[in-house]
C-alpha positions in Angstrom: 105.3 103.8 134.8 101.6 101.3 135.1 100.9 99.6 132.0 96.8 100.4 130.5 96.3 98.2 127.7 93.5 100.2 126.7 95.2 103.0 126.6 98.2 101.6 124.5 95.0 100.2 122.4 93.9 103.8 121.5 97.6 105.3 120.7 98.2 102.1 118.3 95.1 102.8 116.9 95.5 106.5 116.5 99.4 106.1 115.2 97.8 103.6 112.8 95.2 106.1 111.0 97.8 109.0 111.1 100.5 106.5 109.5 99.3 103.3 108.6 102.5 102.3 106.6 104.6 103.0 109.6 103.0 101.3 111.5 102.5 97.7 111.8 99.7 96.8 113.9 96.5 98.1 115.0 96.6 97.2 118.4 99.3 96.4 120.9 100.4 92.4 120.4 99.1 90.2 123.4 101.0 88.5 125.5 100.3 84.7 123.7 102.0 86.7 120.1 104.6 88.3 122.3 105.8 84.3 124.3 106.3 82.7 120.7 108.0 86.2 119.2 110.9 85.9 121.5 110.5 81.6 122.5 113.8 81.1 119.7 115.8 83.6 122.0 118.7 81.7 124.9 117.8 81.6 128.5 121.4 81.4 129.6 124.2 83.2 129.3 123.9 87.0 128.5 122.3 87.4 124.8 122.3 90.6 123.4 119.7 91.5 121.9 117.8 94.1 119.7 114.5 94.7 119.3 113.2 96.7 115.9 110.1 98.8 116.5 109.0 98.0 120.2 106.0 100.2 119.8 105.0 100.2 123.9 106.5 97.4 124.5 104.9 94.5 124.1 107.8 92.5 123.0 110.0 94.5 125.5 108.8 93.0 128.4 108.7 89.9 127.0 112.5 89.9 126.0 113.1 90.7 129.9 111.0 88.3 131.3 112.5 85.2 128.6 116.1 86.1 129.4 115.7 86.3 133.2 116.7 90.4 132.8 120.3 89.5 131.9 119.6 90.5 128.1 121.8 94.0 127.0 119.0 95.1 124.9 118.9 97.4 122.4 115.2 98.9 121.5 114.9 101.1 118.3 111.8 102.8 117.7 110.7 105.3 115.1 108.1 107.3 116.7 109.6 109.3 119.7 106.6 109.6 121.4 107.0 105.5 122.0 110.7 106.2 122.5 109.8 108.6 125.4 107.4 105.8 127.0 109.2 102.9 126.9 112.4 104.8 128.2 110.0 105.3 130.9 108.2 101.8 131.6 111.8 100.5 130.8 114.9 102.0 132.6 117.0 98.7 131.8 116.5 98.7 127.9 119.0 101.1 125.8 116.1 102.8 124.2 117.2 104.3 120.8 115.2 106.9 118.9 116.3 106.1 115.1 115.8 104.1 112.2 116.4 101.0 111.7 118.5 101.1 108.9 121.1 102.6 110.9 121.6 99.5 113.0 125.7 98.7 112.3 126.1 102.8 113.4 123.7 101.9 116.3 126.1 98.8 117.1 129.3 100.4 116.4 128.9 103.0 118.7 128.5 100.5 121.7 131.5 98.4 120.4 128.8 95.2 119.7 130.3 93.1 116.7 127.7 91.0 116.6 124.2 90.3 118.1 122.8 86.9 119.7 119.0 87.7 118.8 116.9 90.3 116.3 113.3 90.4 117.5 111.2 92.4 115.0 107.5 94.4 115.5 108.3 96.1 112.1 105.8 96.7 109.4 107.0 94.5 106.0 107.2 98.1 104.4 110.3 99.1 107.1 111.6 96.0 104.8 111.8 97.6 101.6 115.2 98.3 99.9 116.5 102.3 101.2 118.4 104.6 99.0 121.3 102.8 99.2 119.7 99.7 97.2 120.2 97.3 100.6 117.0 96.4 102.2 116.5 95.7 106.0 117.0 91.8 106.2 120.5 92.3 104.9 120.8 94.9 107.6 119.6 92.1 109.9 122.1 89.1 108.7 124.9 91.3 108.4 124.4 92.0 112.5 123.7 88.6 113.5 125.9 86.3 114.9 126.2 82.9 113.0 124.1 80.9 115.7 121.8 84.2 115.9 118.1 84.4 115.3 115.5 86.5 114.0 111.9 87.1 114.8 108.8 88.8 112.8 105.2 88.4 112.8 102.4 88.5 110.4 98.9 88.5 110.3 97.3 85.6 109.6 94.7 87.3 106.7 97.8 89.1 105.0 100.0 86.7 104.7 99.2 85.3 101.5 99.1 89.1 99.6 101.4 89.8 97.3 103.7 92.4 99.3 103.8 89.7 102.3 104.4 87.1 100.1 107.5 88.4 98.3 108.7 89.8 101.5 108.4 86.0 102.9 110.6 85.2 99.8 113.1 87.7 100.3 113.7 86.1 104.0 114.0 83.2 102.7 117.0 84.3 100.2 118.9 85.6 103.3 118.5 83.4 106.1 119.5 79.5 106.0 116.3 78.7 107.5 112.8 79.6 108.0 110.2 78.5 109.5 106.5 79.5 110.2 104.9 78.9 113.8 101.2 77.8 114.2 98.4 80.8 113.7 99.0 82.6 117.7 94.4 82.8 117.9 95.1 84.4 120.9 96.0 88.6 119.1 94.4 91.0 117.8 94.1 89.5 114.7 95.6 86.4 114.6 99.2 86.4 114.4 101.7 83.7 112.9 105.9 84.3 113.5 108.5 83.7 111.3 111.3 82.0 112.9 114.9 82.9 111.1 117.9 80.9 111.4 121.8 80.6 109.9 121.6 84.4 108.1 123.5 84.4 104.9 125.7 87.1 104.6 125.7 88.7 101.3 127.2 92.5 101.7 126.7 93.2 98.2 122.6 93.5 98.8 
């Protein structure tokens, strides 16, 4: 299926207006941000990568390109329309219509015990504790292999706000190593990428 940047921008704006707390972006991520988000992924072997909140597929395509198509790629999308669009654009990807908090069951159903990378396009609100009291960072660290990596972007103009600072603190509490990339200016709005390694499994979260 052909990709139309302007059509995708319209989709994002419509979803942002309708569901601002569930939509991380007001426009599709740029190729530059997608490259920064996927740069930490392994380029050798046959990695298992989970993509959370893929939207219209900006990071999806970059994951496939970064791994040379050798990846076992599971994309978890809550929006039914975007999930269907992603299936049409990327039939090679295992697109799951569901909530990121269902990740343990989704992986178990596929016989996957650990993943090599998690790439997230989710909004910060998605990381708040769920009904069981566990935040999404705990779910992600439990899913990652010891050498796995997690990436999440944040807009430069919102990362100093209290909610974003709290989420960064939570991220650092769940990973032994968290680095922040230089700003990606070729994105609307400009953004940075949090790269987290050395997952700390804390099953009591």
